[in-house]
N, C-alpha and C positions, 0 to 999 in steps of 0.2 A: 506424215511427211515433214511437218514443221519440227517435230521432236528430232527426227533424223538430221535435219539441217542444223539444229542447235548442237547436237553431238558432233556434227562435222566441224563446227567452230572449235569445239574442245579438242578434237583429234587432229585438226588441221586440214586445209583444202587448198586447191590450186585453181587459179583463174587461167583458163587456156583458150587458145584460138584454134579452130578447126577450119581447114580450107580444103575444098574438093568438090567434085560434081555429084557426089552421092551422100550429101549431108543427111537427107531424110532416112536413107538406109542406115547410116551411122546411128542416128537417134533411135530408130526402131530396134536395132540390135542391142543398144544399151538398155532399153526398157525391157526387152525379152530376157536379158541376162541379169536384170534387177540391179543394174549399176546406178547409184544415186547421182543424178546430174540435175542442176537447178540454175535459176537465174540465166536462162538462155536469151541471148540477144543476137538477132541476125543483122549483120552488117551489109550483106549482099546475098545473091543467090548461091554463091559458092563460099561464103565466109560466115562463121558462127562463133560467138563467144559463150562460154559456159563455165560453171564451177564443178569440180570433181574432188572427191576425197583423196587424201594422199595414198591410202592403202588400196584404192581402186584405180590409181593412175596407170599402172602397168596393164591392167585389163583394157582400159580405154585406148592405150597405145596399140594394143593388139587389134582392137576393133577398127581403129583408124587405118592401120596397115591393111587390114582385110578389105576395107572399103575404098582404098586408094586415096585417103585423105592425109594431109599434113597436119601435124599437131605441134603447138608451140606454147610454152609456159609464159604467161604474161605477168602474173602476180602470185605471191605465196602468202596465204593468210591463215589465221587460226592460232591456237594456244602454243603448239610446238615452236612456231616461228617467233611468236611474242616472247616465249621463255628464253629463246636463244638471244633475242635482241635486248631483252631487259632482265637478264639473269641476275644482275646485281641490284635490281630494284625490287626488293622483296615485298615492300608495302604495296607497291603498284600491282604486283602480281596477285597478292592476296585480295585486293579490292576487285581486280578484274575477275578472279575466280568467284568472288561473292556475287558480282553482277551477273555472271553467267548462270549461277545457281538460281538467282531470283528470276531470271528470264525463263529458265527451264520450268520453275514452279508456276510462273504466271501463265504458261501455255495451257494450263488446265482450266483457266477461267475465261469468261467473256469480258472483254474490255471495250468493246464498241458495238453498238446496235445501229445498223444502217437500215433506215426505213425508206423505201421508195414506193410511191403511189403512181399507178399507170396514168400516162398523159399529164403528169405533174399536177394532178388534181389535189384538192385539200380535203382532209378528214379531221375534223376537230377532235382533239384529245386522244388521237389514236396511239400516240407514244405512251400516254398515261395508262391506257387500257392494256397495252402490251406489257408494260412494266408490272402492273398489278396482276397480270396473268402468270407472271413468273420469269419473264425474259428481261433482264436488265444487267447493267455493267456490274462486274464483281461476283457474278453467280458462277458456281462450278458447272462446267459443261456436262458432267456426268449426271447432274440433277435436273437438267433441262429436258422436259418431255415435249417435243415440238407438236405432236398430235394433240396433246391435252391443251396446250396454249392456243392452238388454232381453233379447237372446238369451243373454248371459252370466249374467244373473240367473236366467232360466228354467232354464238348464242346471245352475246351482249349487244352486238351491233347489227342492225338490219341494213345499214348502208354499206356493208362489206360483202361483195359478191364472192371474192376468193382471196385467200391469204396463204402464202408459202414461206417457210423458214428454212434457211440453210446455214449450218455452222461451218465456217472455214477459218482455220487457225484460231485466233482469239476474236474473230469478227462474226457477228450474227447478222446475216443478210435477210431482211424481211421485205417481201414483195406483196403489195396489196392492190387489188382491183376493186374500185368503187362501184357499188350497185347503182344502176340507173334509177332515177326517181320517176315512178310511174303515177300518173294521176289516178285518183279513185274513180273507177268506172262502175256504173250501175248496170248489172246484167240486163240484156234485152228482155228476159222473161220476167223481170221485176217491174212492178208498177212504180211510176215516179212522176213527180212534178218537175217543171223547169222553173228555177228561182233565179233572182238577180244576185250577182256576186259583187255588184258595185251600185252606187247611187248615180242616177242619170235620168234623162228625158227620152222616152221611147220615140225612135224615128222610123222604125220598121218592125212589123211583127207578122210572122207567117206560121200558123199552127198546122203542122202536117198530121200529127196525132195528138189528141187531147183538145181541151177547150181554152181559148185565149181568155186570160183574166184581166188584161189591160189593153189599151188602145193607143194608137199613135198620139203623142202629145202628153201622155200621162207621165208624171214624175214618180219614180220608184226609188226605193232604197234597198241596200243589201239585205237579202233574206225574203223579200216580197215574192209571192208566187206570180209568175208571168204566164205560164201555160199550165192549167190543171191537168192532172193525170187521170181524167175521166171524161167520158162522152155520154151524152143523153140523146136517145132516139125516141120517136113517138111510139114505136111498137116494142123496142128492145129495152127501154128504160135506161137506167144508169149502168154503164160498164166501165171498169178501170182499164187503163192502158199505160204503156211506156211512152211518155210524152216525147214528141219530136217537133222541132220547129226552129226557126231562125228569128232571133231577136237582136235588133241593132238599136243602140242608144247613144245619145250624146253625153259624154262624161267629162269631168274636169280634173285637171292636174294643176294644183296651185302651190307656189312656194313664195316665201318672203325673206327679205334680208335687209338689215340696216347697214349702210355704208357711212362711216364717220368722215367728216371733212378732214380730220387729222388722224392719220393711221401710222402706227409704229410697226415696222416689219423687221424680222430677223433674217440676216443674210450672212453667208459664209465669207470670210475674208480670204480664204485660201491657205492660211497658216495652220499647220498640224503639228502634233507631237505624239509620239508613241511610247507606251510603257508596257513592260512585260512582267509576267509572273508565271511561276511553275506550279502546277497542281499535281499532287499525289493523292488521288481520291478526293477526300474533303479537306486535306491539308494543303495550304498555299504558302508559297514563298514569294514576297514582293521584292524586286530588285531596287528600283528607285522609290521616291515618295509617291504615294498613291494618287494624290490629287494634282490637277492640272494647274499650270501657271496662268492660264487664260481666265479672265473674269466671266465671260459668257462663252459657252461652248456646247457642242453636241458630242455625245459619246457613242462610239461604235465598238463593240467587243466581239472578237472572233477567237475561237478555241481550236487549236490544231493538236490532234492526238499523235503521239509519237508511235511510229511503227517501224519494224525491222524489214518486213516484206509487205506485199500488197494487202494481205489479210492477217498479218501478225501484229496486232496492236499491243502496246504496253500500257500499264495503269498510270501513265505520265502524260501530261499535256502542257502545251505552252499557250498561255492566254495573252493575246495582244489587245490592248486597249488604245484606240485612236481617239484623240481629242481634237475636234475641229473648231477652231476659233470662229466666233460669230460676233456680229455687231448690230446695233439697233439703227435702222434707217427710218427717218420720219418722212412720210409722204403727206402732202397737202393737196386736197382736191377742191375744185370749184363745184358748184351745185350740179352743173351739167356733167362734169367728169364723174362725180359720185353716182349720178343716175346711170350713166353708160356702163360703169364698172359693175353695178348691181344687176342691171338687166342682162349683161353678158354672162355673168356667173350663174344666174338663175336659169337662163335659157340652156346653158350647158348641162346643168344638173337635171332639168326636166327632160331634156332629149335623151338622157341616159336611161330614164325610167320608161319612156314610151317605146314600145316594141316596133310599131310601124309608123314612121314619121309621115308617110303619105296620107294617113287618116286624120292628120291635124286639120281642122276646118277653120279655126279662129284662134287668135292670140290677143289677150287683153293685158295691158301694162298700166299699172297705177303707181304713181310716186307721190310721196308726201314729204315736203320739206320741213325739217325740224331744226331746232337750235344748233344741235351738234352733229347733224348728219341728215341723210335722206333715207326714208323707209320705202323700199321697192317691193311691189307685188307683181308677179307674172303668173298668168293663168292661161293654160292651153285647153281648148275645147277639141275633143277627139271622138271620132265615131268608132265604137267598139261593139263586139258581140259580148253581151253581159249575161247570157244564160248559162246555167249549169244544172245538171241533173241532181235531184234530191229524192231519195227513196221514200215512198209512202209507207208509214208505219200505222198499222191498224190497231 
């Protein structure tokens, strides 16, 4: 389709408006008769704008008449009209023809790889994996085996549940579904102990299957056996089981931070400057000087690829570099202010780590005044289930 449209530029085309109550019927007849129409834009229920080749305009007029639609030429575009307009500008026409040939040749390559992950999740290094599998910018579309690339990614990455690749124009659309992370589960038929996954003090233990190895008040560390995967009877002797039980413990989350009395912060002033450059593959052209006039600044770089249509990208991109001016602001804290800042920051960090804040039973805060600042320690005591299954290996 894109090749046809490029040839339409060379042969010339018309931008026309269609008005009538049977626009859908008009479009269907055009498709059935294989009339090339593109860039359709609906203005209302009875009005439509579209492009059509010069040599197919008569056929479109017949279809419009058949469906009771009015047709009107809005614009004339393409090589024939440009030749007529610029017939004395030979160099311009030669350059234009050269550009059209380049565009035609570039349509055989992939110039953009668009990767989207379901629910906007993140998959580390997924683009690198896709590129190493054979799908990257500058590759001939005829050399891309989508099934082979999909198989390579699925074999390399266990965190990918599904991947699909679609080639449209010079754009490769890659859709990825991330696999759900499943905890390792020990089968019910397997013998296992219950071990601690954190350090803490036991506050409750109830062994439903197996033999309790600790009691309330004991201090345990990660890896200690809490419930043994065996039971002993007077007449049955020792028999192994799949341990089951509930173990609750008091665990601690601690963070520390030093807050200096004098702190230098970086803030944006609101002043910005933009610089642009053009990229042709690995080749770049810088328009102004590369560096900013600001002494302190933050840099944000965005790259916009040039495209003719929604999925027809060219091997050209515009890179915009935004320099945001910054300044150093000095803050001075009293002892109490430094303590409050440190406590607030540490509490926010700790509460992000604790899944259930209702299980927090105590909070300890310790501060130590020093010459140049205050050292702050915040500790949360939390009640949590710390038991996890561990298979018994004989």
